[in-house]
N, C-alpha and C positions, 0 to 999 in steps of 0.2 A: 504494500500500500504506500502511495506517495505520502510524504510528510504533509499533513494538513496543519495549517496554521490558524490561530484564532487570536483575536484582539480582545483583551480584557482590561478595561480602563485604559491606561497608558502603555500597557505591556503587550507585546506580540509574542505568543508562545506556540510551540508545537502542541497540537491536540493531545499527543501521547504524553505530554508533561502536565496534563490537567485532570481534574476530577470533578464530578458532579456531587455536590453536598445536598443532602436532604435535610431541610429545616422543618422541625415540628411547629405547630401553631403557636406554641409558647415562646418560640425563638431559639430553642436549643437545637444543635445539630444532632441528627439521629441516624444518619446513614451516608454511605459514600459509594460512588460508582466510578471506576476508572473510565475516562472519556474515550480512550483509544488503546487498543492492544492487539497485537497480531494483525489479522485482517478485519477486525471489528472496530467500528468507530461510531460514537454517539455524539455527533457534532452539534445537534440542535437540542433544545430543551425537550421538545416532543419526542425525539428519538431516545433520550434518556428516560423519560417517563415510560415509554413503551418497553424499554429493556427492564426497568424495575418492576413494572406492573403490566404484564402482557394483556390482561383483560381490560377492556375499555371501562367497564363498570367499576373496577378497582381504581383505575386512574381518576375517574370522576369522583369517587368517594373520598379519596385522599385530598384531592384538590378542594372539594367542598368543605372538608374539615380544616383547611387552611395550611396544609403542607405545601412546601415550595422547593424548587431546585435552584441551585446556584452553581455556575461554573467557576472554578478557581484553579490557579496553578498549584503544583505540588509544594512549592516553597511556602506559599500562604497557608495551605492546608496544614503542613507540618508545624508552622509557627502559631496558628490560631485555633485549630480544631482538636478537641480531645473527645473522641467518641467513647472513651472508657469512663469519662466523668458522668456521674449521676445527675439527672435533671433535677435542679432545685425546685422546680415548679410542681413536680409530682409530690414531693414531700410537703410543700406548703399547702397544696390542695388537700392532702390527706389530713393534715393537722387542723385545717379549717372546718372539716366535716364534723 
């Protein structure tokens, strides 16, 4: 596959050096998808949604609930995203009940 390039903000990166982050409605990151590997490429947000949730009704459900996807480079992902961290909103919600 030829090197696909993408512009994110002021940066131009190879798509193979990017990931799609899934953000929960509360604003916490909750998933990641490599944007390109081997002969596979998820260059658009819709392609990423389809890879994560192959069924249209699944995609619609998560979008209705407020989940969103964001493309970012690996360097930003490594610096800012910690998928192992627990969502503080779940704890706060449980304590309020």
